[in-house]
C-alpha positions as CSV (number, residue, x, y, z in Angstrom):
1,X,19.2,-65.3,-2.7
2,X,22.4,-67.1,-1.7
3,X,24.7,-67.4,-4.8
4,X,25.4,-71.1,-4.8
5,X,25.4,-71.9,-8.5
6,X,28.9,-70.7,-9.3
7,X,30.5,-73.1,-7.0
8,X,32.5,-76.0,-8.3
9,X,30.8,-78.4,-5.8
10,X,27.6,-80.2,-6.3
11,X,25.8,-80.3,-3.0
12,X,23.6,-83.3,-2.4
13,X,21.4,-83.6,0.7
14,X,20.9,-87.2,1.6
15,X,19.2,-89.4,4.2
16,X,18.7,-93.1,4.7
17,X,16.2,-95.2,6.6
18,X,17.7,-98.5,7.6
19,X,17.0,-102.0,9.0
20,X,18.8,-101.1,12.2
21,X,22.0,-99.6,13.6
22,X,24.3,-102.6,13.7
23,X,27.2,-103.0,11.3
24,X,25.3,-105.5,9.3
25,X,22.2,-103.4,8.7
26,X,21.2,-102.0,5.3
27,X,19.1,-99.3,3.8
28,X,15.4,-99.7,3.0
29,X,14.8,-96.1,2.0
30,X,17.1,-93.6,0.2
31,X,16.3,-90.0,-0.4
32,X,18.5,-87.2,-1.8
33,X,18.2,-83.8,-3.5
34,X,20.6,-81.4,-5.1
35,X,20.8,-77.9,-3.7
36,X,18.0,-75.7,-4.8
37,X,16.6,-78.2,-7.3
38,X,12.8,-78.3,-7.4
39,X,11.0,-80.8,-5.1
40,X,9.9,-82.7,-8.2
41,X,13.6,-83.7,-8.7
42,X,13.9,-85.1,-5.2
43,X,15.0,-88.8,-5.3
44,X,13.0,-91.0,-3.0
45,X,12.9,-94.8,-3.3
46,X,12.2,-97.8,-1.1
47,X,14.2,-101.0,-1.4
48,X,13.9,-104.6,-0.1
49,X,17.0,-105.0,2.2
50,X,19.0,-108.2,2.2
51,X,18.5,-108.4,6.0
52,X,15.3,-108.2,8.1
53,X,14.1,-104.8,9.3
54,X,14.2,-104.8,13.1
55,X,11.1,-104.1,15.1
56,X,12.8,-101.1,16.8
57,X,13.5,-99.6,13.4
58,X,10.0,-100.2,12.2
59,X,8.8,-98.3,15.3
60,X,10.8,-95.3,14.2
61,X,10.4,-95.0,10.5
62,X,7.2,-97.2,10.1
63,X,8.7,-99.1,7.1
64,X,7.7,-102.8,7.4
65,X,9.1,-105.8,5.6
66,X,5.7,-106.2,3.9
67,X,5.9,-102.7,2.5
68,X,9.2,-103.4,0.7
69,X,8.7,-107.1,-0.1
70,X,8.1,-106.4,-3.8
71,X,10.9,-103.8,-4.1
72,X,14.3,-104.5,-5.7
73,X,17.5,-104.7,-3.8
74,X,19.1,-101.2,-4.0
75,X,22.2,-102.6,-5.7
76,X,20.0,-104.3,-8.3
77,X,17.7,-101.3,-8.9
78,X,17.7,-99.4,-12.2
79,X,18.7,-96.2,-10.4
80,X,21.7,-97.7,-8.6
81,X,24.4,-96.8,-11.2
82,X,23.2,-93.3,-11.6
83,X,23.2,-92.8,-7.9
84,X,26.6,-94.3,-7.4
85,X,28.1,-92.1,-10.2
86,X,26.6,-88.9,-8.7
87,X,27.7,-89.6,-5.1
88,X,31.2,-90.7,-6.1
89,X,31.9,-87.7,-8.5
90,X,35.0,-85.8,-7.5
91,X,33.2,-82.6,-6.8
92,X,30.0,-84.0,-5.2
93,X,29.6,-83.2,-1.5
94,X,27.1,-85.5,0.3
95,X,25.5,-83.7,3.2
96,X,23.9,-85.6,6.0
97,X,23.0,-85.2,9.7
98,X,25.3,-87.7,11.4
99,X,27.2,-88.4,8.2
100,X,29.3,-91.2,9.7
101,X,26.2,-93.4,9.9
102,X,24.8,-92.6,6.4
103,X,28.1,-92.9,4.7
104,X,28.8,-96.2,6.4
105,X,25.4,-97.4,5.1
106,X,26.3,-96.3,1.6
107,X,29.6,-98.1,1.7
108,X,27.7,-101.3,2.4
109,X,26.1,-100.8,-0.9
110,X,29.5,-100.3,-2.5
111,X,29.1,-96.5,-2.8
112,X,31.9,-94.4,-1.5
113,X,31.1,-90.7,-1.5
114,X,34.0,-88.5,-2.6
115,X,33.3,-85.8,0.0
116,X,30.9,-85.3,2.9
117,X,29.6,-82.7,5.3
118,X,28.1,-83.6,8.6
119,X,25.6,-81.0,9.8
120,X,25.5,-82.6,13.2
121,X,29.2,-81.9,13.7
122,X,28.7,-78.4,12.3
123,X,26.0,-77.7,14.9
124,X,28.2,-79.0,17.6
125,X,31.0,-76.8,16.3
126,X,28.8,-73.7,16.3
127,X,27.2,-74.5,19.7
128,X,30.1,-75.8,21.8
129,X,28.4,-74.8,25.1
130,X,25.2,-76.5,24.1
131,X,23.0,-73.4,24.4
132,X,20.6,-75.5,22.3
133,X,19.4,-78.4,24.5
134,X,19.8,-81.0,21.7
135,X,21.3,-81.2,18.3
136,X,19.3,-83.9,16.6
137,X,17.5,-83.0,13.4
138,X,13.9,-83.0,14.6
139,X,14.8,-80.9,17.6
140,X,16.5,-78.3,15.4
141,X,13.6,-78.4,13.0
142,X,11.2,-77.1,15.7
143,X,13.6,-75.0,17.6
144,X,14.7,-73.1,14.5
145,X,11.2,-73.2,13.0
146,X,12.6,-74.6,9.7
147,X,9.1,-75.7,8.6
148,X,8.3,-72.0,8.0
149,X,10.8,-71.9,5.2
150,X,8.9,-74.5,3.1
151,X,5.3,-75.3,2.0
152,X,6.1,-79.0,1.8
153,X,4.4,-81.5,4.2
154,X,7.1,-83.1,6.2
155,X,6.9,-86.4,8.0
156,X,9.4,-87.0,10.9
157,X,11.8,-90.0,10.6
158,X,11.1,-90.3,6.9
159,X,14.1,-89.9,4.5
160,X,12.3,-87.6,2.2
161,X,11.1,-85.3,5.0
162,X,14.6,-85.3,6.6
163,X,16.2,-84.3,3.3
164,X,13.9,-81.3,3.1
165,X,14.7,-80.2,6.6
166,X,18.4,-81.0,6.1
167,X,18.6,-78.5,3.2
168,X,16.9,-75.8,5.2
169,X,19.2,-76.4,8.2
170,X,22.3,-76.3,6.0
171,X,21.3,-72.9,4.5
172,X,21.0,-71.6,8.0
173,X,24.4,-73.0,9.0
174,X,26.0,-71.5,5.8
175,X,24.6,-68.1,6.7
176,X,26.0,-68.4,10.2
177,X,29.4,-69.5,9.1
178,X,29.6,-66.6,6.6
179,X,29.9,-64.2,9.5
180,X,32.8,-66.1,11.1
181,X,36.6,-65.9,10.5
182,X,37.4,-69.1,8.7
183,X,41.1,-68.7,7.9
184,X,43.0,-71.3,9.9
185,X,42.7,-74.4,12.0
186,X,41.8,-72.4,15.1
187,X,38.4,-71.5,13.6
188,X,36.6,-72.8,16.6
189,X,38.3,-70.5,19.2
190,X,36.1,-67.4,18.6
191,X,32.9,-69.5,19.1
192,X,33.2,-70.2,22.8
193,X,31.0,-67.3,23.9
194,X,27.6,-68.1,25.4
195,X,25.5,-66.6,22.6
196,X,26.8,-68.9,19.8
197,X,24.2,-71.1,18.3
198,X,21.0,-69.2,18.8
199,X,19.2,-68.5,16.6
200,X,21.6,-69.6,13.9
201,X,20.9,-66.5,11.8
202,X,23.6,-64.5,9.9
203,X,26.2,-62.9,12.2
204,X,26.6,-59.1,11.7
205,X,30.1,-57.9,11.1
206,X,33.3,-59.3,12.6
207,X,33.9,-61.8,9.8
208,X,36.0,-61.8,6.7
209,X,34.8,-61.8,3.1
210,X,35.3,-65.4,1.8
211,X,33.6,-67.3,-1.0
212,X,31.0,-70.0,-0.3
213,X,33.5,-72.4,-1.8
214,X,35.9,-71.7,1.0
215,X,33.1,-72.2,3.6
216,X,32.1,-75.5,2.0
217,X,35.7,-76.7,2.2
218,X,35.9,-75.6,5.8
219,X,32.7,-77.5,6.6
220,X,34.2,-80.6,5.0
221,X,37.3,-80.1,7.2
222,X,35.3,-79.7,10.4
223,X,33.2,-82.7,9.5
224,X,36.2,-85.0,9.5
225,X,37.2,-84.1,13.0
226,X,35.5,-85.5,16.2
227,X,33.8,-82.8,18.2
228,X,33.7,-82.3,22.0
229,X,30.1,-82.6,23.3
230,X,29.3,-80.1,26.0
231,X,26.3,-81.6,27.8
232,X,24.5,-84.9,28.3
233,X,21.1,-85.0,26.5
234,X,20.2,-88.5,27.9
235,X,20.6,-90.7,30.9
236,X,20.9,-90.0,34.6
237,X,23.1,-86.9,34.0
238,X,20.7,-85.4,31.4
239,X,21.3,-81.7,31.1
240,X,24.6,-81.7,33.0
241,X,27.9,-80.6,31.6
242,X,30.3,-83.4,30.7
243,X,33.1,-81.6,32.5
244,X,31.1,-81.5,35.7
245,X,30.1,-85.2,35.5
246,X,33.8,-86.0,35.0
247,X,34.4,-84.6,38.5
248,X,31.3,-85.8,40.2
249,X,30.9,-89.2,38.7
250,X,34.0,-90.3,36.6
251,X,32.9,-93.9,36.9
252,X,29.9,-93.2,34.8
253,X,32.0,-91.6,32.1
254,X,34.3,-94.7,32.1
255,X,31.3,-97.0,31.9
256,X,29.8,-95.0,29.0
257,X,33.1,-94.9,27.2
258,X,33.3,-98.7,27.4
259,X,29.7,-98.9,25.9
260,X,30.6,-96.5,23.1
261,X,33.8,-98.4,22.2
262,X,31.9,-101.7,22.1
263,X,29.2,-100.3,19.9
264,X,28.5,-102.1,16.6
265,X,29.1,-98.8,14.9
266,X,32.0,-97.1,16.8
267,X,32.4,-94.6,13.9
268,X,29.0,-93.1,14.6
269,X,30.0,-92.7,18.2
270,X,33.3,-91.0,17.4
271,X,32.3,-87.7,19.0
272,X,31.2,-89.3,22.2
273,X,34.4,-91.5,22.4
274,X,36.5,-88.4,21.8
275,X,34.6,-86.4,24.4
276,X,34.8,-89.1,27.1
277,X,38.5,-89.7,26.5
278,X,39.2,-86.0,26.7
279,X,37.4,-85.4,30.0
280,X,38.7,-88.6,31.6
281,X,42.3,-87.4,30.9
282,X,41.8,-83.9,32.2
């Protein structure tokens, strides 16, 4: 059993389903769960958003406008103040996969989490050479067989199901980082070998004995910094190293950089913007 309970931090795994990905979109489902609390305590509510749910979003999470027509606005719901208080507590750490997106959604509801950890950035940090083909949550769910660690029935692209998988992924990442030297800002340097990332199980030896609190704080630090992305997982250069495409087709990188900068949510594209700028300069 991993000894979490002594830590000063309250770890909250959180996911949203939203009306879309533009900077005016809002949440229509919110789920969160504190670390190691029973499933009965998992918060999972649907809300009527103040803007329409896009057809594209309905096709992903299957939440229709009719389904939430009789629900309250989140900010007017009876659980809003309790949620706001929890997430804004000084020692609460909100954990999300692509936290830039979910935190931005929360801020539109006037909730500003005190701290956050982005498991997407942690995976990119631990797998810089992209030994794993993709880093999205559902891919990791099946690659790492996270379902085997729970008896819960999990629906894909559902905030409740994503929270369950997110907690399981986080525990795997925590075990992995326990075996790494995390003493300074050069923490990423020992992780460039080709076997990093798989199978995200505890490393044997070679690390230093640090508390889980120190690892949590290092995770928060890593989550604040944009990560270099090693390979494309989409488009005409799918599977190719970004460094190679920078030589073969720099025009594509420049075009993609323009698209990312013009995104309605450039914060959620920060890793790609950082990566493209890096390789276009080298």
